[in-house]
Each structure stands twice: as structure tokens, then as C-alpha cells.
C-alpha angles and dihedrals in degrees: 000000000000118000115248126223116274124206116256113261136169113291121242134225096053095284117145112265119225107255111205117221126228088267095048129054122189106209104168142018126225132200118231090251091053091048093051091047092054094044089051089054089050089051091054091049095045087221111174116246141171121238120197116190110197126225105248091226097046118019092195088070130053143102126310125204129184124200143081124305107243102182142006125183143155117224136158094352094311136104116219119196117181127183145150103316098350144077122189122189117182133177109241092223089059092059109080104159134027116188136180104223139185119217124190113239126212091254091059097254125116124244121208118219139167114234123199113202136191124236088266090057096251120138119260099175143339123212120192141160119271112272096253108112098234094046091047092051094049091046092050092049091050093050093045102049122352128101132170090264093058094059 
């Protein structure tokens, strides 16, 4: 059975909890399995997205990629996300928190993203829908509620 969203709550074991800023609001938490399930659905739909991979020293800087996710899998303690023009391979143990977040855009609308964070709370990567309104709405609906079993 697919894992549902759980509301964000303080993290245990003394790890630093992600503290959303005024511009960003974390409204739900995902497990790694739930994230991979949703990214696999995105891959089947070929829905455009934006991937931001943060610089480990300064999370405000990094590399940004735009395209469709083509593949997502977990294997041998790693998560592999492949898309148009990017490949991201992460060790599962390095991903401590996965949040659905809303960020306010300059045009006044919100933009839903998934943020992957390290045990120290710093950003690893952010994945969001492409900025077009229809794509963003479909992406947000998919992240909020759909699972393989609902299709």
C-alpha cells in the first residue's frame, strides 16, 4: 500500500530541523519511498520540471536543470534520478528530510516543490514543476495526493 503524506513535525534524534523562511512554507513530509513513487509517476507523464542542486557550501547557489524526469529508482542504498540533461545519484543515508514546500513567486502565486535535506538541515536539491501555470497545477496535484494505486 502506498505511503500517504504525513504532516511536517519536529525531527527527532537531535538533528537540525528544517526551518522554513518567510518565503518558504513546508506543509508536508514525504518518505523516500513516497518521493520515488511520485517521481516515477512524473516520469511516466513526461511532465516538465525544474531541478535545483544546491552547492554544499552555500545552498543559495547551485545548478539548475529544466526538463522531464525520465527515471527514478532506489538501488544498493542509493537514489538515482535521471532526466533530460541531468543525472542525480544520492546516498539514501545522506537524505534526512524530504518536504513538500510552497514558495511565493514574484507574481504572487505559490509554487510547490520537493526539498531534499541533509541531516544538518541544509538543502541537497529542490524539484518543482515548470513555471507554466497548468504544468505547475498538475505537478502540485500529483505531489499532494496521487500514488500509483490511485491511477
